[in-house]
Backbone as CSV, one residue per row, in Angstrom:
resi,resn,N_x,N_y,N_z,CA_x,CA_y,CA_z,C_x,C_y,C_z
1,MET,0.845,-1.184,0.000,0.000,0.000,0.000,0.889,1.245,0.000
2,PRO,0.609,2.271,-0.834,1.441,3.467,-0.885,1.464,4.185,0.460
3,GLN,2.569,4.865,0.721,2.703,5.594,1.974,1.689,6.729,2.010
4,GLY,1.127,7.005,3.198,0.165,8.096,3.330,-1.262,7.648,3.092
5,GLU,-1.465,6.336,2.910,-2.815,5.845,2.709,-3.106,4.783,3.755
6,THR,-4.374,4.588,4.021,-4.774,3.608,5.006,-5.941,2.811,4.470
7,ASN,-6.091,1.613,4.973,-7.187,0.753,4.565,-8.262,0.840,5.632
8,ARG,-9.455,1.242,5.301,-10.543,1.350,6.262,-11.696,0.489,5.800
9,ARG,-12.448,0.008,6.776,-13.612,-0.789,6.458,-14.843,0.098,6.592
10,PHE,-15.650,0.157,5.547,-16.863,0.960,5.554,-18.070,0.051,5.678
11,SER,-19.218,0.677,5.914,-20.447,-0.105,6.047,-20.682,-0.916,4.786
12,GLY,-21.347,-2.026,4.929,-21.602,-2.868,3.774,-20.472,-3.846,3.516
13,GLY,-19.457,-3.871,4.402,-18.395,-4.848,4.271,-17.372,-4.531,3.192
14,ARG,-17.459,-3.393,2.527,-16.500,-3.103,1.456,-15.278,-2.390,2.026
15,ARG,-14.163,-2.570,1.360,-12.930,-1.915,1.768,-12.614,-0.804,0.782
16,CYS,-11.990,0.239,1.316,-11.667,1.383,0.463,-10.345,1.967,0.931
17,THR,-9.459,2.279,0.016,-8.201,2.921,0.349,-8.394,4.412,0.174
18,ILE,-8.146,5.153,1.250,-8.324,6.600,1.191,-7.074,7.292,1.700
19,PRO,-6.801,8.498,1.249,-5.662,9.242,1.765,-5.895,9.597,3.230
20,GLN,-4.831,9.586,4.066,-4.974,9.901,5.477,-5.238,11.373,5.708
21,ARG,-4.845,12.214,4.820,-4.953,13.641,5.056,-6.367,14.185,4.840
22,THR,-7.340,13.350,4.534,-8.706,13.840,4.369,-9.193,14.393,5.694
23,SER,-9.988,15.410,5.646,-10.444,16.061,6.865,-11.826,15.568,7.281
24,TYR,-12.274,14.465,6.745,-13.599,13.953,7.064,-13.487,12.742,7.977
25,ARG,-14.293,12.734,9.023,-14.404,11.542,9.856,-15.540,10.706,9.295
26,VAL,-15.339,9.399,9.268,-16.313,8.510,8.647,-16.702,7.410,9.634
27,ASN,-17.996,7.113,9.665,-18.561,6.017,10.461,-18.070,6.034,11.907
28,GLU,-17.350,4.985,12.363,-16.943,4.862,13.767,-15.922,5.920,14.188
29,ALA,-15.316,6.609,13.268,-14.339,7.643,13.611,-15.017,8.907,14.134
30,ILE,-16.320,9.041,13.953,-17.058,10.210,14.444,-17.147,10.084,15.960
31,ARG,-16.740,11.147,16.688,-16.645,11.077,18.143,-17.792,11.746,18.877
32,ALA,-18.521,12.637,18.243,-19.570,13.396,18.930,-20.719,12.478,19.353
33,PRO,-21.257,12.659,20.559,-22.361,11.807,21.023,-23.671,12.093,20.290
34,LYS,-23.911,13.354,19.900,-25.117,13.736,19.167,-24.686,14.427,17.877
35,VAL,-25.412,14.187,16.789,-25.075,14.797,15.499,-26.341,15.307,14.818
36,GLN,-26.169,16.344,14.011,-27.239,16.826,13.142,-27.164,15.956,11.897
37,LEU,-28.219,15.221,11.580,-28.159,14.216,10.516,-28.844,14.722,9.248
38,ILE,-28.145,14.576,8.130,-28.689,14.889,6.805,-28.812,13.557,6.061
39,GLY,-29.977,13.299,5.499,-30.233,12.038,4.813,-29.547,11.936,3.463
40,PRO,-29.651,10.777,2.820,-28.979,10.572,1.528,-29.532,11.455,0.416
41,ASN,-30.774,11.922,0.549,-31.369,12.791,-0.479,-31.300,14.264,-0.107
42,GLY,-30.568,14.578,0.985,-30.397,15.967,1.385,-31.425,16.445,2.392
43,GLU,-32.323,15.582,2.840,-33.346,16.007,3.798,-32.749,16.037,5.207
44,ASN,-33.189,17.011,6.015,-32.710,17.165,7.384,-33.471,16.194,8.279
45,LEU,-32.761,15.294,8.939,-33.397,14.289,9.803,-33.326,14.673,11.274
46,GLY,-32.786,15.851,11.593,-32.755,16.353,12.962,-31.529,15.899,13.734
47,VAL,-31.541,16.227,15.042,-30.441,15.865,15.931,-30.715,14.469,16.481
48,VAL,-29.778,13.554,16.251,-29.919,12.172,16.720,-28.609,11.732,17.368
49,SER,-28.652,10.624,18.097,-27.429,10.098,18.709,-26.528,9.511,17.624
50,ARG,-25.250,9.389,17.965,-24.283,8.836,17.010,-24.657,7.407,16.636
51,ALA,-25.090,6.634,17.612,-25.459,5.237,17.359,-26.653,5.162,16.404
52,GLU,-27.651,6.043,16.592,-28.833,6.061,15.712,-28.420,6.456,14.285
53,ALA,-27.524,7.445,14.174,-27.053,7.889,12.856,-26.311,6.754,12.143
54,LEU,-25.467,6.042,12.872,-24.741,4.919,12.280,-25.699,3.807,11.847
55,ARG,-26.745,3.553,12.662,-27.732,2.530,12.326,-28.460,2.897,11.033
56,ARG,-28.866,4.182,10.917,-29.578,4.620,9.701,-28.674,4.521,8.466
57,ALA,-27.402,4.850,8.631,-26.459,4.753,7.511,-26.291,3.295,7.086
58,ALA,-26.200,2.400,8.068,-26.046,0.973,7.770,-27.296,0.425,7.074
59,GLU,-28.492,0.898,7.497,-29.739,0.472,6.851,-29.758,0.874,5.380
60,ALA,-29.238,2.070,5.095,-29.214,2.570,3.720,-28.026,2.003,2.940
61,ASN,-27.170,1.205,3.627,-25.974,0.631,3.019,-25.047,1.731,2.486
62,LEU,-24.960,2.828,3.272,-24.104,3.956,2.923,-23.222,4.283,4.113
63,ASP,-22.407,5.317,3.991,-21.491,5.726,5.051,-22.021,6.975,5.738
64,LEU,-21.618,7.147,6.989,-21.927,8.353,7.748,-20.671,9.216,7.720
65,VAL,-20.764,10.413,7.139,-19.599,11.278,6.956,-19.833,12.587,7.696
66,GLU,-18.870,12.996,8.525,-18.954,14.253,9.263,-18.506,15.368,8.311
67,VAL,-19.463,16.181,7.852,-19.139,17.209,6.857,-18.871,18.574,7.477
68,ALA,-19.395,18.831,8.679,-19.155,20.101,9.368,-18.817,19.807,10.824
69,PRO,-17.543,19.489,11.122,-17.184,19.097,12.486,-17.236,20.250,13.489
70,ASN,-17.157,21.484,13.044,-17.119,22.623,13.958,-18.504,23.117,14.356
71,ALA,-19.551,22.618,13.732,-20.905,23.028,14.084,-21.276,22.423,15.435
72,ASN,-22.309,22.966,16.046,-22.755,22.437,17.327,-24.217,22.053,17.230
73,PRO,-24.602,20.807,17.173,-23.782,19.604,17.091,-23.200,19.441,15.687
74,PRO,-22.151,18.603,15.539,-21.542,18.407,14.216,-22.566,17.885,13.199
75,VAL,-22.407,18.321,11.954,-23.319,17.905,10.889,-22.740,16.677,10.207
76,CYS,-23.546,15.603,10.136,-23.134,14.376,9.467,-24.122,14.070,8.355
77,ARG,-23.607,13.503,7.293,-24.445,13.197,6.139,-24.320,11.723,5.776
78,ILE,-25.440,11.141,5.401,-25.435,9.753,4.939,-25.169,9.789,3.438
79,MET,-24.014,9.203,3.031,-23.631,9.235,1.614,-22.674,8.100,1.317
80,ASP,-22.427,7.869,0.045,-21.421,6.908,-0.387,-20.083,7.641,-0.381
81,TYR,-19.239,7.329,0.607,-17.996,8.064,0.796,-17.037,7.904,-0.375
82,GLY,-16.931,6.698,-0.931,-16.046,6.475,-2.071,-16.445,7.326,-3.269
83,LYS,-17.743,7.404,-3.527,-18.250,8.212,-4.636,-17.989,9.695,-4.373
84,PHE,-18.153,10.091,-3.110,-17.909,11.478,-2.711,-16.456,11.865,-2.983
85,LEU,-15.499,10.996,-2.591,-14.079,11.281,-2.840,-13.770,11.315,-4.332
86,TYR,-14.376,10.405,-5.082,-14.160,10.369,-6.530,-14.621,11.682,-7.168
87,GLU,-15.823,12.141,-6.783,-16.349,13.404,-7.338,-15.442,14.569,-6.967
88,LYS,-14.931,14.552,-5.739,-14.059,15.632,-5.285,-12.760,15.660,-6.096
89,LYS,-12.166,14.466,-6.332,-10.943,14.387,-7.147,-11.209,14.845,-8.576
90,LYS,-12.361,14.455,-9.100,-12.727,14.816,-10.472,-12.837,16.331,-10.613
91,LYS,-13.449,16.986,-9.626,-13.569,18.443,-9.661,-12.206,19.107,-9.572
92,ALA,-11.320,18.555,-8.742,-9.973,19.109,-8.614,-9.211,18.982,-9.930
93,ARG,-9.355,17.828,-10.607,-8.709,17.645,-11.921,-9.268,18.637,-12.930
94,GLU,-10.560,18.862,-12.870,-11.212,19.789,-13.798,-10.662,21.202,-13.611
95,ARG,-10.440,21.601,-12.348,-9.900,22.934,-12.078,-8.468,23.056,-12.557
96,LYS,-7.690,21.957,-12.462,-6.284,22.000,-12.852,-6.083,22.018,-14.359
97,ARG,-7.056,21.541,-15.099,-6.902,21.416,-16.544,-6.660,22.793,-17.175
98,PRO,-5.693,22.893,-18.082,-5.419,24.183,-18.705,-6.558,24.616,-19.628
99,ASN,-6.536,25.894,-19.938,-7.573,26.457,-20.795,-7.462,25.849,-22.195
100,ARG,-8.505,25.167,-22.635,-8.444,24.462,-23.911,-9.217,25.171,-25.028
101,ASP,-9.649,26.389,-24.781,-10.433,27.043,-25.815,-9.576,28.010,-26.641
102,ILE,-8.364,27.577,-26.982,-7.514,28.359,-27.889,-7.537,27.664,-29.244
103,LYS,-8.027,28.362,-30.243,-8.066,27.822,-31.601,-6.803,28.281,-32.323
104,GLU,-6.361,27.487,-33.278,-5.132,27.831,-33.986,-5.393,28.022,-35.471
105,MET,-4.821,29.079,-35.998,-4.933,29.411,-37.418,-3.516,29.372,-37.985
106,ARG,-3.265,28.507,-38.983,-1.918,28.354,-39.540,-1.842,28.957,-40.930
107,LEU,-0.763,29.676,-41.148,-0.506,30.320,-42.442,0.946,30.093,-42.828
108,ARG,1.254,30.471,-44.039,2.637,30.508,-44.524,2.930,31.966,-44.865
109,PRO,4.204,32.362,-44.981,4.514,33.767,-45.268,3.912,34.264,-46.584
110,ARG,3.772,33.342,-47.572,3.251,33.787,-48.873,1.875,33.207,-49.153
111,THR,1.039,33.091,-48.105,-0.329,32.624,-48.296,-1.073,33.671,-49.111
112,ALA,-1.844,33.216,-50.087,-2.576,34.136,-50.963,-3.604,34.933,-50.157
113,LEU,-3.927,36.129,-50.646,-4.850,37.038,-49.962,-6.221,36.392,-49.758
114,HIS,-6.736,35.727,-50.781,-8.060,35.097,-50.681,-8.068,34.011,-49.592
115,ASP,-7.023,33.182,-49.575,-6.932,32.122,-48.570,-6.828,32.717,-47.168
116,ARG,-6.067,33.795,-47.052,-5.927,34.454,-45.752,-7.257,35.037,-45.295
117,ASN,-8.038,35.585,-46.233,-9.347,36.147,-45.876,-10.307,35.067,-45.383
118,ILE,-10.232,33.892,-45.974,-11.073,32.779,-45.516,-10.702,32.418,-44.079
119,LYS,-9.408,32.357,-43.796,-8.954,32.031,-42.448,-9.338,33.129,-41.454
120,ILE,-9.301,34.371,-41.895,-9.699,35.484,-41.024,-11.187,35.398,-40.706
121,ARG,-11.992,35.009,-41.690,-13.440,34.856,-41.455,-13.689,33.760,-40.415
122,GLU,-12.934,32.665,-40.513,-13.045,31.571,-39.539,-12.617,32.043,-38.142
123,ALA,-11.525,32.814,-38.078,-11.041,33.336,-36.802,-12.061,34.305,-36.199
124,ARG,-12.755,35.061,-37.045,-13.794,35.988,-36.579,-14.908,35.216,-35.874
125,GLU,-15.303,34.072,-36.457,-16.342,33.237,-35.826,-15.876,32.727,-34.473
126,TRP,-14.615,32.297,-34.392,-14.089,31.801,-33.121,-14.083,32.896,-32.063
127,LEU,-13.667,34.097,-32.463,-13.618,35.213,-31.513,-15.014,35.597,-31.043
128,GLU,-15.986,35.566,-31.956,-17.367,35.872,-31.569,-17.894,34.837,-30.587
129,ALA,-17.415,33.586,-30.706,-17.832,32.522,-29.791,-17.089,32.610,-28.450
130,GLY,-16.117,33.535,-28.340,-15.407,33.732,-27.083,-14.093,32.988,-26.959
131,HIS,-13.611,32.378,-28.050,-12.354,31.638,-28.004,-11.179,32.565,-28.296
132,LYS,-10.015,32.197,-27.778,-8.782,32.881,-28.161,-8.315,32.260,-29.468
133,VAL,-7.546,33.017,-30.236,-7.042,32.517,-31.511,-5.530,32.700,-31.544
134,ARG,-4.824,31.602,-31.785,-3.379,31.651,-31.957,-3.123,31.644,-33.458
135,VAL,-2.480,32.687,-33.956,-2.158,32.782,-35.377,-0.687,32.401,-35.535
136,VAL,-0.436,31.363,-36.346,0.916,30.841,-36.511,1.305,30.937,-37.982
137,VAL,2.456,31.534,-38.235,3.017,31.560,-39.587,4.194,30.594,-39.591
138,LEU,4.092,29.553,-40.424,5.121,28.517,-40.497,6.110,28.835,-41.611
139,PHE,7.400,28.737,-41.301,8.450,28.976,-42.293,9.016,27.647,-42.758
140,ARG,9.258,27.533,-44.058,9.919,26.356,-44.618,11.118,26.807,-45.427
141,GLY,12.176,26.054,-45.319,13.370,26.336,-46.128,13.918,27.725,-45.908
142,ARG,14.112,28.454,-47.015,14.733,29.783,-46.940,13.751,30.879,-46.568
143,GLU,12.472,30.545,-46.398,11.483,31.570,-46.016,11.849,32.239,-44.694
144,ILE,12.595,31.552,-43.848,12.951,32.091,-42.537,13.824,33.340,-42.669
145,THR,14.447,33.540,-43.831,15.299,34.720,-44.026,14.482,35.984,-44.244
146,TYR,13.144,35.848,-44.394,12.275,37.020,-44.579,11.183,37.065,-43.506
147,PRO,11.558,37.222,-42.235,10.540,37.238,-41.177,9.629,38.457,-41.262
148,GLU,10.093,39.505,-41.964,9.251,40.717,-42.079,7.972,40.439,-42.866
149,LEU,7.986,39.460,-43.806,6.762,39.083,-44.527,5.712,38.537,-43.549
150,ALA,6.148,37.671,-42.653,5.232,37.090,-41.667,4.756,38.150,-40.688
151,LEU,5.661,39.037,-40.290,5.291,40.097,-39.352,4.234,41.008,-39.965
152,ASN,4.402,41.344,-41.246,3.397,42.183,-41.924,2.058,41.453,-42.007
153,ASN,2.082,40.157,-42.332,0.848,39.362,-42.373,0.125,39.402,-41.029
154,LEU,0.869,39.171,-39.957,0.255,39.134,-38.632,-0.301,40.498,-38.236
155,LYS,0.402,41.566,-38.583,-0.100,42.910,-38.264,-1.386,43.204,-39.030
156,GLU,-1.447,42.795,-40.304,-2.660,43.007,-41.099,-3.835,42.204,-40.530
157,ILE,-3.568,40.980,-40.103,-4.621,40.153,-39.507,-5.126,40.814,-38.230
158,ALA,-4.211,41.305,-37.403,-4.607,41.970,-36.156,-5.451,43.201,-36.442
159,GLN,-5.110,43.959,-37.497,-5.889,45.151,-37.862,-7.283,44.769,-38.340
160,GLU,-7.387,43.703,-39.145,-8.688,43.298,-39.663,-9.607,42.779,-38.565
161,LEU,-9.020,42.218,-37.506,-9.828,41.686,-36.406,-9.860,42.621,-35.194
162,ALA,-9.398,43.865,-35.369,-9.309,44.806,-34.249,-10.673,45.122,-33.633
163,ASP,-11.750,45.044,-34.427,-13.077,45.344,-33.881,-13.548,44.267,-32.903
164,LEU,-13.029,43.043,-33.022,-13.443,41.927,-32.164,-12.384,41.502,-31.163
165,ALA,-11.109,41.757,-31.470,-10.035,41.162,-30.676,-8.970,42.176,-30.316
166,ARG,-8.258,41.811,-29.258,-7.072,42.579,-28.883,-5.887,41.614,-28.957
167,VAL,-4.707,42.134,-29.190,-3.514,41.290,-29.277,-3.065,40.967,-27.857
168,GLU,-3.145,39.694,-27.489,-2.749,39.287,-26.144,-1.248,39.006,-26.081
169,VAL,-0.729,38.322,-27.098,0.709,38.068,-27.198,1.146,38.615,-28.546
170,PRO,1.993,39.641,-28.560,2.423,40.217,-29.836,3.234,39.218,-30.654
171,PRO,3.368,39.456,-31.972,4.103,38.514,-32.825,5.533,38.314,-32.340
172,ARG,5.935,37.042,-32.241,7.315,36.736,-31.857,7.753,35.472,-32.580
173,LEU,9.027,35.382,-32.837,9.594,34.252,-33.563,9.935,33.143,-32.573
174,GLU,9.405,31.942,-32.822,9.702,30.773,-31.988,10.227,29.683,-32.915
175,GLY,11.519,29.628,-33.073,12.108,28.654,-33.984,11.751,28.978,-35.420
176,ARG,11.050,28.072,-36.109,10.659,28.295,-37.504,9.193,28.697,-37.599
177,ARG,8.672,29.278,-36.527,7.266,29.736,-36.508,7.225,31.147,-35.943
178,MET,6.312,31.955,-36.440,6.046,33.251,-35.827,4.628,33.175,-35.282
179,VAL,4.468,33.500,-33.999,3.206,33.285,-33.297,2.671,34.595,-32.736
180,MET,1.340,34.746,-32.825,0.639,35.864,-32.204,-0.660,35.297,-31.628
181,VAL,-1.079,35.774,-30.449,-2.325,35.306,-29.841,-3.295,36.472,-29.754
182,LEU,-4.524,36.241,-30.230,-5.588,37.239,-30.159,-6.636,36.760,-29.158
183,ALA,-7.119,37.677,-28.342,-8.167,37.348,-27.378,-9.371,38.222,-27.665
184,PRO,-10.585,37.718,-27.424,-11.763,38.531,-27.652,-11.712,39.782,-26.778
185,SER,-12.018,40.936,-27.369,-12.013,42.161,-26.561,-13.225,42.136,-25.638
186,ARG,-13.082,42.751,-24.487,-14.149,42.732,-23.487,-15.323,43.578,-23.950
187,LYS,-16.517,43.077,-23.724,-17.735,43.821,-24.095,-17.965,44.902,-23.050
188,LYS,-18.433,46.060,-23.520,-18.668,47.181,-22.581,-20.138,47.416,-22.394
């Protein structure tokens, strides 16, 4: 078993490995003689003894979890503790996930005007939908010797989309690519 985890037995005879640092007391670990009990559907069942709360949790084949230990009396809820921890981890992962609403528009230094206008129209739709747009100009071969062509392209694109977007990251050369990021301008 990994360090920092413990094996506990929950109601219903099932075993669950949980991190020790959780701040929730579960089932027999609850020490208060009387608790404010919340049912599995969120209904308030009133103040009952710890033994009565544990009995009701066992009848429902769920766990008794102390959710507000500082209240007087402590608030305990009848719930599936494993599912509760899973949902909590899932929410934490969701918060950690980076912003994925950046769309990318790729061009070359000598992309034709008509093709560039089509891409600008697509970028306009993305900006109206609230997405950021990363505009990338890719260099191949000797094209890298003329970065001013790409810089002019990016400046023209920024001007054409100025009514909808502001330049969040100005054009900069990253290896064989020149990148600029546009963000939707704030509505007033």
